[in-house]
MIVO-797486 format. One record per residue (C-alpha): residue in one letter; x, y, z. Coordinates in steps of 0.5 Angstrom, whole numbers, padded with zeros to 4 digits, always signed. Example, Ala and Ser with C-alpha at 12.3 -4.5 7.8 and 13.67 -1.06 7.14 Angstrom:
// residues 2
A+0025-0009+0016;S+0027-0002+0014;
// end
This chain:
// residues 360
M-0232-0208-0058;S-0238-0214-0057;S-0235-0221-0057;K-0241-0227-0060;N-0240-0234-0062;S-0245-0239-0065;G-0247-0242-0059;G-0252-0248-0058;D-0254-0249-0066;P-0248-0246-0070;N-0253-0248-0075;S-0259-0244-0073;T-0264-0248-0075;E-0271-0247-0074;E-0278-0252-0074;L-0284-0248-0077;E-0291-0248-0074;E-0296-0252-0078;G-0300-0246-0080;S-0294-0243-0083;R-0291-0250-0086;S-0300-0249-0089;I-0298-0242-0092;L-0292-0243-0096;L-0294-0251-0098;N-0299-0246-0101;I-0296-0241-0105;A-0291-0247-0106;S-0296-0250-0111;Q-0297-0243-0115;L-0289-0244-0117;T-0285-0247-0123;K-0278-0250-0120;G-0272-0246-0122;M-0278-0239-0122;D-0275-0233-0121;L-0279-0230-0113;H-0276-0223-0113;R-0284-0221-0115;V-0287-0226-0110;T-0289-0224-0105;L-0287-0227-0099;P-0291-0228-0091;T-0288-0224-0086;F-0286-0229-0081;V-0280-0232-0086;L-0277-0223-0086;E-0271-0222-0082;P-0273-0216-0079;R-0268-0211-0083;S-0267-0209-0089;M-0262-0213-0095;L-0258-0205-0094;E-0257-0207-0088;R-0255-0214-0087;I-0250-0212-0091;T-0246-0210-0085;D-0245-0217-0084;F-0239-0216-0088;M-0237-0211-0084;S-0237-0215-0077;H-0229-0216-0077;S-0227-0211-0081;D-0222-0210-0075;L-0218-0216-0079;I-0217-0211-0085;L-0214-0206-0082;N-0207-0206-0082;A-0207-0210-0090;G-0204-0204-0092;S-0198-0204-0088;I-0195-0211-0089;E-0190-0212-0094;D-0191-0219-0095;P-0196-0220-0102;L-0198-0226-0100;E-0199-0224-0092;R-0203-0219-0095;F-0208-0223-0099;I-0209-0228-0093;T-0210-0222-0089;V-0216-0221-0095;L-0218-0227-0095;R-0220-0228-0087;Y-0224-0221-0087;F-0228-0225-0092;L-0229-0230-0090;S-0230-0228-0083;G-0238-0226-0084;W-0241-0231-0085;H-0242-0233-0080;I-0248-0228-0078;K-0254-0230-0080;P-0261-0232-0078;K-0265-0236-0074;G-0268-0241-0079;V-0270-0239-0086;K-0270-0232-0086;K-0270-0227-0092;P-0269-0219-0090;Y-0274-0213-0093;N-0273-0211-0101;P-0269-0205-0100;V-0274-0200-0104;L-0271-0195-0109;G-0268-0190-0106;E-0268-0193-0099;Y-0260-0192-0096;F-0257-0194-0089;R-0250-0191-0087;C-0247-0193-0079;R-0240-0192-0078;Y-0235-0196-0073;Q-0231-0194-0068;Y-0225-0198-0067;E-0220-0199-0062;D-0213-0196-0063;G-0218-0190-0064;S-0219-0190-0071;E-0227-0189-0075;A-0229-0192-0081;F-0236-0190-0085;Y-0241-0194-0089;L-0247-0192-0095;S-0251-0197-0098;E-0257-0195-0103;Q-0262-0199-0108;V-0260-0197-0113;S-0265-0201-0118;H-0270-0205-0117;H-0272-0209-0122;P-0268-0212-0122;P-0266-0211-0116;V-0258-0208-0115;S-0256-0206-0107;S-0249-0202-0108;Y-0245-0199-0102;F-0239-0196-0099;Y-0234-0196-0094;S-0227-0192-0092;C-0224-0193-0086;P-0218-0186-0087;D-0214-0188-0083;H-0212-0194-0085;H-0212-0193-0092;I-0217-0198-0094;L-0224-0198-0099;I-0229-0203-0098;E-0235-0202-0105;G-0239-0207-0109;D-0246-0209-0111;I-0250-0216-0109;R-0255-0217-0114;P-0259-0222-0111;K-0263-0227-0116;S-0268-0231-0111;K-0270-0238-0114;F-0275-0243-0112;L-0272-0251-0113;G-0277-0255-0109;N-0275-0255-0102;S-0271-0250-0103;V-0270-0243-0106;A-0264-0241-0108;T-0260-0234-0108;I-0256-0233-0113;M-0251-0228-0111;Q-0249-0223-0116;G-0245-0218-0116;E-0237-0215-0113;S-0234-0214-0108;H-0227-0210-0108;V-0223-0208-0103;I-0217-0203-0105;L-0211-0200-0101;T-0210-0194-0102;N-0204-0193-0099;R-0201-0199-0104;H-0202-0195-0110;N-0210-0197-0110;E-0208-0205-0110;R-0215-0208-0111;Y-0218-0214-0109;E-0224-0218-0113;I-0229-0222-0109;T-0235-0226-0112;M-0240-0228-0108;P-0242-0235-0105;N-0250-0237-0107;I-0254-0238-0102;Y-0259-0244-0101;G-0266-0244-0095;R-0267-0251-0094;G-0273-0255-0091;I-0277-0249-0094;L-0284-0254-0094;F-0282-0259-0091;G-0277-0261-0085;T-0272-0257-0081;M-0271-0251-0084;T-0264-0248-0084;M-0258-0243-0089;E-0253-0246-0093;L-0248-0243-0097;G-0246-0246-0104;D-0242-0246-0110;S-0236-0243-0111;C-0233-0236-0110;K-0227-0232-0112;V-0221-0227-0108;R-0217-0224-0114;C-0212-0220-0113;V-0208-0218-0120;T-0202-0214-0117;S-0200-0219-0113;D-0202-0224-0118;L-0205-0229-0113;A-0212-0232-0113;C-0215-0237-0108;D-0221-0241-0111;L-0226-0243-0105;E-0232-0248-0106;F-0237-0247-0100;K-0240-0255-0100;T-0247-0257-0097;K-0248-0261-0093;G-0251-0268-0097;F-0258-0272-0094;F-0253-0277-0091;S-0246-0275-0091;G-0242-0269-0091;Q-0241-0263-0086;W-0245-0256-0085;N-0242-0251-0087;S-0236-0253-0090;V-0232-0250-0094;V-0225-0250-0098;G-0220-0248-0102;K-0213-0246-0105;I-0209-0239-0105;K-0205-0240-0112;K-0200-0235-0116;E-0204-0234-0122;S-0198-0234-0127;T-0196-0242-0125;Q-0201-0244-0121;E-0197-0246-0116;V-0201-0247-0109;L-0197-0243-0103;C-0203-0245-0100;E-0210-0249-0097;V-0216-0246-0094;S-0221-0251-0090;G-0226-0251-0084;Q-0233-0250-0083;W-0234-0242-0084;S-0239-0242-0078;N-0234-0244-0073;E-0226-0246-0074;L-0222-0245-0081;Y-0215-0246-0082;I-0210-0245-0087;K-0205-0249-0089;N-0197-0248-0092;C-0196-0251-0098;K-0189-0251-0098;T-0188-0252-0090;S-0193-0256-0088;S-0195-0251-0083;K-0203-0251-0080;D-0206-0245-0077;I-0212-0242-0075;L-0214-0237-0080;F-0221-0235-0077;D-0225-0238-0071;V-0231-0236-0070;K-0232-0237-0062;T-0226-0233-0060;S-0228-0227-0065;N-0230-0220-0063;I-0236-0217-0067;C-0235-0208-0068;P-0242-0205-0066;K-0244-0202-0072;I-0246-0194-0070;V-0253-0192-0072;V-0257-0185-0071;P-0264-0186-0068;E-0269-0188-0073;A-0273-0181-0070;E-0267-0177-0072;Q-0266-0181-0079;D-0268-0179-0086;T-0275-0182-0088;Y-0272-0186-0094;E-0266-0188-0089;S-0267-0196-0087;R-0268-0197-0081;R-0274-0191-0080;L-0277-0193-0087;W-0278-0200-0084;E-0280-0199-0076;K-0287-0199-0076;V-0286-0207-0080;T-0280-0209-0075;Q-0283-0207-0069;A-0290-0211-0071;I-0285-0218-0073;K-0281-0217-0067;S-0288-0217-0063;R-0290-0223-0067;D-0297-0219-0070;M-0296-0221-0077;D-0302-0218-0079;T-0299-0210-0077;A-0292-0213-0081;T-0297-0214-0087;N-0301-0208-0087;E-0294-0204-0086;K-0290-0208-0091;T-0296-0207-0097;A-0296-0199-0094;I-0289-0198-0097;E-0290-0202-0103;D-0296-0199-0105;D-0293-0192-0104;Q-0287-0195-0109;R-0291-0197-0114;T-0295-0190-0113;K-0289-0187-0114;A-0286-0191-0120;R-0292-0190-0124;T-0292-0182-0122;R-0284-0183-0125;E-0287-0185-0132;E-0293-0181-0132;E-0288-0175-0132;G-0282-0178-0136;V-0278-0177-0129;E-0271-0181-0130;W-0270-0184-0123;R-0263-0182-0121;P-0259-0185-0114;L-0257-0180-0109;F-0250-0183-0107;F-0249-0186-0113;D-0246-0185-0120;Q-0248-0190-0125;S-0243-0192-0131;N-0246-0197-0136;D-0248-0202-0131;D-0243-0200-0125;Y-0244-0196-0119;K-0239-0192-0116;I-0240-0187-0110;K-0240-0180-0112;G-0235-0174-0110;F-0230-0179-0108;A-0223-0179-0111;R-0218-0185-0113;
// end
């Protein structure tokens, strides 16, 4: 495993050059407050050089924290283990306000993880819908009886000097050796600040929830955005409650980019829940682009990524446009021929997507 901490700038701020800022101001002049940004073409300098399907793996960066969850007998300790895992991946973010590539329909990303105890895990995500955008994902660690599955349905809105990404969708952690004990997780929303003036940075905001019906436990979390004149960057607070009685068992507080604490309400003891500075990232193992299928994320966006990393924005824009034009051409052809597109790895049931051929 490789170590990583927040470094000198835990808020990952960025100052844009005047030319880039002018381009954003020109785009903003054509937008109205609250407008959906999904169909708005953004300049390549605001792009993070990876697909949204790969960015989801940030949630698996500390997946080793959850490996022993199924072997924990105490329901509250099991719940805290899942909660720790959920809160651990948010500190990984690009500098400033960067948006990953919008995956094209049928694009997929796969990787695996090798843990220190010799066990392995496998991750697969696919863009199962383009309008509206839906990214489905599946993670499995058979040796530790853990499944993580869900989908992300981002909806971006223009808010003036900020943009908001409303993170619709749910993630589910399933412990298969606990009679498929299921943890339902919703996401906080993401805000990009300072896109027109000031310093560009990303914040998490609003509320989300971790819930386990089997253990009668839930944690309501509030991600707090910093005010103009007061407040702290990247704060989060929450309470773990017994749902049937609303008894508060534990309180969570701290910064998701630094240290998180948990307080036992009965004993008043306060301990570290997660510390970014001492954490280890589980590296994902990805096959080389040359060995990937044409619709695998890294190979599909390879030329765009190379151009962005070499700061050749003209080439990046041309290569990105070529991918998007090809997507539109294929969509028109399917419509003309009356062909219904179906995901390669996921089955759709109403508005839900499940990995194919996996019995629970």
